[in-house]
N, C-alpha and C positions, 0 to 999 in steps of 0.2 A: 288833354290836360298836360301830358308830358311835354308837348311842344311849347305850351305856355310857360311851363317851369323852366325850360331851356332858355327862353327869352328873358324871363324875369330874374333868373339865377345869377346873371351878371352883377346884379346888385342884391346879393344874398342877405336875407334877414333871418334872425333866429326862428321866427314863425314859419317862414318858407322852408327852412332847413328841417324843421320838425315834421312838416307835411311830407316832404320828400322821403325822409327816413321811415315814416309810417307806411308809405306806399312801397318802399323797398322791402320792408319787413313782410308785408302782405305778399309780395311777389316771391320772396324766398320761401314762405310758408306754403304757397301753392306749389312751388317746385319740389318741396320735400314731401308733399302729399298730406300735410297737416291741416285737415279741414277745420278743426276747432279754432286754431289760431287764425286761419284765413277768414273765417266767418266773424270772429270777434273783432277783426281789424276794421278801421274806418274805411279803408279802401279795399276794393275787390279787383284782382288782376286775373282775368280769365282768358284774355286774348294773347296769343303767342307774340304777335307784333308789338303789343303794348309792353309785354314782359321784356322783349329784346330791347326796345327803345329805352325803357326805364333803367335796365341794368347797364346798357351802353352809356347812358348819360351819367350815372353814378360813378362808373369806373373811369371814364375819360375826364369829366369836367368837375365833378362835385368836390373833389379834394382840393383842387386849385381855388375854387370859390370859397371853400371853408378857410383855407389858409389866408386868403385875402380879407375875409371877414374878421379873423382873429388878430392878424398882425398888420392889416392895411396894405399888404402886398403879397404877391404869390412867391412861393419858395422856388428860387432859381438853382441854388447849389444844394443838390440832394445829399452831399456828404456833410453839410453843416446842419445840425439838429437844433431846432427851436422848440423849447418846451411849451406845449399848448397851455399848460396850467399857468404860465406867466401872463396870459392875456386877460384883460379885465372882463371880457365876455365869456370866459371859460365856465363860470358858474351857471350861466343860462344854457349853454350848449353841452354841458358835460354828460347828462343822461342820454341825450339824443346821439351823441358821438359813441357812447358806450353801446347803445342798442344797435347802431349801425355796424360797429366792429364785430359784434356777436353775429349779426346777420351775414357778414362777409365770410366768417369762418364756416357757418352753416352752408352757405352757398358753395364754398370750396369742396365740401364733403359730398355734394350731390351732383356736381358738374362732371360730365363725361367727355364732352367735346374738348379736344386738345387745344385748339386755338383759344377757346373761351377760358379754359383753365390757365393758360399762359398769360392771358391779359389780366385775369384776376390776381395771379401771383405777382405780376409787375405792380399792380395797384396796391397789393399788400406790402410790397417792398417800400413803396413811397409812403405808406401809412404807418411805418414802424414807430415814429415818435409818438403817435397817438396810442398804439398798443402798449408802449412802455409806460404810459400813464396809468394803465389798468392792469395790475399784476395777474388777476384771474384770467382776463381775456388773453393776456400775453402767454400764459402757460397753455391755454387751449390752442393758441396759434402755433406755439413751438411743437406741441405734440402732433399737430396735423402736418407741420413742415417736416418733421422727422419721418413720418409715414410716407410722404411724397418723395422725400430724399432717397428712400430705400426701395420704393416699389413703383414710382411713377414713370412716365415716359421721359425720354432723355432731356428734353427742354424743361419739363416740370422739375426734374431732379436738380438741374443746375439753378433754376430760379428759387427753389425751396432752400438750397444751400446758401444762396446769396442772402435770403431773409435771415437764416440762422446766423450767418456771419455778422450781419449788421446788428442784430440784437445782442450778440455776444460782445461785439466791440463797444457798444454804448453802455451796456450794463453787465460787465464782466463778472463782478462779484456776486451778483444775484442769480445769473442764469448760466454761466459757463459750465460749472461743475455738473448741474443736473442735465444739461444738454449733452455733455460728453458721455455721461453714464448711459443716457437713453440711446444715443447714437451707437455706442459700443455694443449694447445688448441687441439692438436691431441689426447691427453688422454681423454678429455671431449667428443670429437666427437666419439671416439670408445667405450664410455661407455653408449651410448644411449639405447642399448639393452643388456640384460644379459641372458645367458643360461649356462647350465653346461659345454658346450664346450668353451665358451668365458671367463669363470671365470679365468682359468690359464693365459690367455693373459692379463686380467685386473690386476691380481696380479703381474705379471711380470713388467708391466708398473709402478705400484705403487712403487715397490721395487727399480727399476732402476732410476726412477725420484727422489726418496728420496735420493739415493746415489749421484746424481749430485747436488741436493740442499744442501747436507751436505758439499760440497767442499768449499763453502763460505757462512757463516751464515749471513753476511751483505746483500749480494744479495738475499739470501733465505728469509730474513725478508721482503724485499721490495715486492717480489712476493707473499709471504704468506699474508701479510697485505692487499694487493690489492685484492686478490681473496677471502679471508675470508670476507672482507668487502662487496664484490659483493654478496656472499651468504647471508649475513645478510640483504642486501637491498632487495633481493628477498623474504626473510622471512618476513620482515617488511611490504612489499606491500601485501603479502598474509594475514597477520594478520589484516591489516587496512581495506582492501577492502572487504574481505570475499566473494570472488566470485570463481566460479569453475575454471576459467582460471588462476587466481593467485595461487590457490591451486595446480594446475597441474605444475606450474613453480617451486614448491618446492617438491611435492610428485612425483618425477621421479627418474630414475636410475642415471642420470647425477649428480643431486644434492647429492644423497646419496653417490655415489662413490667419489665425491669431498670432502665430509665430512670425509670419511674414509681415503682419501689420506692425508689430512692435519693433522688428528689425528696421522697417521703413521709417518708423517714427524716430528711433534713436539715431539712425543715419541722417535723417533730414534736419533734426534739431541741433545736431553736433556742429560745432563745439558748444557744449552746455555743461556747466559745472553741476547743475542739478541732476541731469539725466545720465551723466558719465558713469556713476557707480553702478548703473543697471546693465551696462554692456556685458560684464563678466557673467552675472547670473543668467542673463538671457542666452548667451552663447553656450553655457553649460546645459541649459534646458534643451536647446536644439541638438547638441551633441548626444545628450542622453536619449533623445527621441530616435536618433540614427542607430544607436547601439542597442536599443530595446529588443528588436527582432531583426538581426542583420542577415536576413535571408534574401534569396534572389527574387522572391515574389514581391518584396517591398522595395525593390530598387527604384520605382517611380517616386515613392515617398522620400527616399534618400536624396534623389535629385532635387526635390523641392527644398529640403532642409539645407543642402549644400548651397543652393542659390541664395537662400536667406543668409547663411553665414558669409558668403562672398560679398553680398550687399552690405552687411554690417561691418565687415572688415575694411572694405574699400571706403565707405563713407566716414567711419570713425577714425581710421588710421591705426586701429588696434590689430596687432598680428594675431590671427586665429589659424591654427593648423588644419586647414580644410583639405589640402592636397592628399593626405593619406586616405581619406574616405572616397576619393575618386580613383586613385591608383589601386585600391584594394579590389575594385570590381574587375580590373584587367587580370588580376591573379585568380579570381574565383570563377570566371566564365571561360569556357572552352569555345573559342570562336571558330575552331577548325571542325567542330562536330557538325555532322550533317543534320539539317533540320528534319524533324519528323513530320511536319506539316508545312504546306505552302499557303500563303495568304497574300492576295494582291493588295489588301488594305493595310496601310501602315498604322502603327500604334501611336496615338497622340498622347505622349507622356505628360502633356500640360494639364490634362483632365483626368488622369488616372493616378490612383494611389497604390493599388494592389493588382498584380497580374494573376491570372488563372494558370493552372498547370498546363492547360492546352496552349496558352500564350507562350510559355517558356519553350515549347517545341517548335515554334514557328520561325521562319526565316525573318519575318518582319520584326520580331522581337530583337534579334541580334543586330539587324540593321539600325533600328531605332536606338538601341542601347549604345552602340558605338557612336552614333551621331550625338547622343546626349553626353557621352564621355568627352567627345571632341569639344562640344560647346562649353562644358563646365571647366575643363582644363584650360581652355583658351581664355574664358572669362576670368578665372582666378589669377592666372599668370599675367593677364593684362592688367589686373588691379595692382600687381606687384612689379610691373615692368620697369618702373622708374626707381625701384629700390636699389640701394648700393649693394645689397646682399643677394641680388637676383641670381647670379650664377650658382651660388650655394643653395639657394632656395629651390631652384629648378633642377638641381642635380638628380634627386630621386625620380622626377618625372622623365628626365632624359634617359636614365638607366632603364626605367620600366618600359618606355616606348621602344627603345632599342631591343630589349628582350622580346617585346611583342612582335617586332618586325622579323626577328630570327625564327620565332615559333609559328607565326600565322602563315597560312598557305592561301588565304583568300585575297585575291588581287585588289578588290574594291576596298577592303578594310586596310590593307597595307598602304594603299595610295593616300588615304585620308591621314593615317597616323604618320606617314613619312612627311607629308606636308606640314603637319603640326610640329614634328620634331625639328624640321629645318628652320621654321620660324622661331622656335624657342632657342635653338642654338645660335641663330643669328643675333637675337636680342642679348643673349648671354655674352657673346663676343663683343657686342657694342658696349655693354656695361663694363666689361673687363678693360677695354681700350680706354674708356673714360676714367676708370679708377686709377689706371697707371699714371695718368697725368695729374692726379690730385696731389696737393701739397700738404693736406691736413692729416691728422692722425685719426684713428678710429674712435678714440675716446672723446673727441670733440663733437658732441651731439649737435650743437648749433651749426657747425660747419657741415655736418652730414645732412642735416635738414635742408640747409640752403642748397647743397649740391643736388639733392633729390628734387627739390622744387624747380631748380633750373633744368634738370633732365626732363621732368614732366612737361615743362613749358616748351622745350625744344622738340620733344617727341622722340619716340624710340621706334625701331622697326616693327616690333610687335604691336605697338599702339596704332601705327598707320595701317597695318594689316587688319587689326581688329575693327577699326572704323569702317573699312570697306566691307568686311564680312558681316558686321552688325546690320548694315543697311539691307543686304540680301536676306539675312536671317529674319529680320523684322517683317520683310515682305512675305516670306513663307509663313510666318506665324499669323499674319493678318489673313492670309488665304485659309489657314486652318480654322481660325476663329469664325470666319464668314461661312464656314461649312463646305468649302470647296476642297476636294481631295487633290493631293499633289500628283496623283496618277491619272487624273481625268483627261489629260492631254495625250496619253499614250494610246495608240490604236492597237488594241489587242485583237488578234484574229479570232473570228467566231467560228466554232466548230458546229456544223449543221449535220445532225444525225438523221439518216433516212429511216423510214419504217421498213420492217421486214418484207412486207408485200411489195413495196416500191422497188426494193433491191432485187427481188425475184423477177419482176417484170423487166427491169433493166438488163439483168443477166440473160433472159430469154432473147431480148432484142440483139444483144451483143454476140451471143453464140447461137444465132439462128440456124446456121448451116449444120450444126451438130444435132439439132432437134428435128430438122426437115430432110432427112436422108431418103432418097428415092429407092427404097427396097421393100421387099416383102417381110422384112424382119423388124418393122417399126414397133411391133407390139413388145411390151416389156418381157424380158426373159427372166426366168427364175434361175438364180445361181446358188450353187451349193456353198457350204461354209468355207471350203477350201478355194473357191473362186473358179471351179470348172463348171461347164454347162451341164445341166441336169436333165435335159430333154433326150429322148431316144434318138431323134434325128441327129443330134450332135454326137452321140456315141457311135452311130453308124458311119458318119463322115470321118470320125477319128480312125475307125478300123480301115476304111478305104485309104486313108492317108498313110497308114502303116504299111499296107500291101504295096503301094507304089511309091515308096520313099525315094528310090533312086530317080525315077522319072520326075517326081515332084521336085527333087533337088535340082535337076537340070532346068526345070521351068523357072525355079526361083532364081537360079544364076542368070538365066536369060533375061529375066525381068530386071535384075539389078544392073545388067549391062546396057539397059536402055532399050530392050526389045519391045515388040508390040504388046506383050502381056503386062508390061510395067504400068501402063495406064489403063489397063482393062478394068471394067467395073466389077470388082470383087464384092461378094456379099459380106455383110458385117461379120457373120459367123466365120467365114474363111479368113478374114483379116485377123480375127481373134486367135484362130488356130495357128495362123502363120506367126503371130507374135509369141505364142507359147513355145513353138519349136517341137521337135521330136522328143519323145520320152527317153530318159536315160536308161540304157540297157546294162545290166550287171552280168558279167561273164566270169566263170570260174577260172581261177589261175591254175595252170598246169605246171607243177614244179618237177623238174628233172631230178635224177638221182644225184647229179653233180651239185645241185643247189643244196 
């Protein structure tokens, strides 16, 4: 029957469309496991081959045939929307189209195969004009698209976002604000935990949500004002109550990612008269978050906030004093202190908000912290590299870096900081040389803006260095996100420890001559506590040695001169006595009267 429909559908009629929709609804009911709806339907789809053929026919061809039936020709330009309700046949087809769209949404919820889901989403994207005709079905569709946008596979997330964008562009007044609210709530829910594998999803949601907010700055201001104020209220409660629970309401991933989102939104939409007033309160919330608990354990959170402020300052052109929060860390941390623990695994500051006390004692902590300070200082000064006030702006950083080089004794740290200092000073000299040739006054704001624009276009030494460094740094970050450690290429030596029994056997083989002496004294001898032989035979031999000490001395001297006794086979006991030597004799001193 499906094959017959394929052949006849080229000349689609309302009656044939009704039959195909009824069969499609039966197939979807079977896929959902709804036996009552499947049995009540006119058609029964029990074979998987028939199910696949029917769904494939509807997804690929049915929409084109329906468009031809309504308007006399197939829709070629997908960007141009034709209202189905304008067709004279819409009254006859309306209920069947509504049932078909509802079945498509139900099928999307139960499909698990990636390729099938992608094909259905493409079909839904082409069916958006029909969904816009039915508000209830359109709301059901948008709810499902937001779910796929936040939790689906990569291809499904992109296709779901395209559907959301198309709906918002065509009916902005009706659906844009509810979609933004639902997407923001879903974004916050999915930012509760952060790991290298989740970061790409969070970044995707940030970029796509920013794109929808940019469609209408008036609606975007309403949402931005509401949610930034909500963040400010959480921060105010934490600052006033000073309790652990209120601190946790601010120092968590959801709060940090929301700050990053709004900094990204305001930076992307800029220049915008509607959103420009929100730059100052947002920057104050981020600075307050940094100052809430300014301890070493929360340095990773400080790094995230500094990056958000740097992004906001660079994109909007508003000066934000970010540099003090970076240079303060140089003063608080003693990089010369010996680490209490050694760790071969570096700390990934991108997925960490708080460090443990054990982390603060590791060498990897200081290595990673200095690397972060290098990155943040370079990123912020790069954003101001074209400024006419760069020499004065960079002066605190230059002084702090010079002080660090005088005090730090670690060669690796000094090498990185010295390189950064050289680049900053080179850029400051470049700006000074250009300033000297300027003919306008400082009060001429228009001339200063033109001078900075020209400097940005021509490029500065720091900008050129930053572009090269950024490529290498992005490659390292991608390796970290993909789960590969930067130390995996290092060939650490492996220490193999032998068991105690194996070592004893090896020692016996190595010192075999000491254990296999050809003598009658191989049996173990008992030694006294002072190290002298305790047997009676040993005492007797010692007495004989004392009686013939003079003759024994001659024999010893002869053997030392290379005589025949030097290589004679002496018993072990005799060797031991010979090593001990004669006993010390005490003689009474006779003092004369003269003494």
